[in-house]
C-alpha positions in Angstrom: 92.2 120.7 100.3 89.2 123.5 101.2 89.0 123.7 97.5 86.2 122.1 95.2 88.5 121.4 91.5 91.0 120.6 94.1 88.7 117.4 96.4 86.8 116.1 93.0 90.6 115.8 91.1 91.2 113.2 94.1 88.0 111.9 94.7 88.6 111.0 91.3 91.2 109.5 91.1 90.6 108.2 94.5 87.7 106.3 92.6 89.4 105.1 89.5 92.2 103.8 92.2 89.6 102.1 94.2 87.1 100.8 90.8 90.0 98.0 90.3 89.5 97.2 93.5 86.7 97.1 93.8 86.5 94.8 91.0 88.7 92.3 92.1 87.0 92.0 94.7 83.8 91.1 94.0 85.1 88.7 91.9 87.1 86.4 95.2 83.7 86.4 97.1 82.5 85.4 93.5 84.7 82.8 93.7 84.2 82.1 97.4 80.7 81.7 97.5 81.0 79.3 93.9 83.2 76.8 95.5 81.0 76.5 99.0 77.7 76.2 97.2 79.1 73.0 95.0 
């Protein structure tokens, strides 16, 4: 995958997969820190 177009395609696919994961992770850590403060 030395072809820049191929790299961009893979990066776009990866970021689309990672976004929901990081969103879920942020949600989880926010909930945990909220629970911890109570």
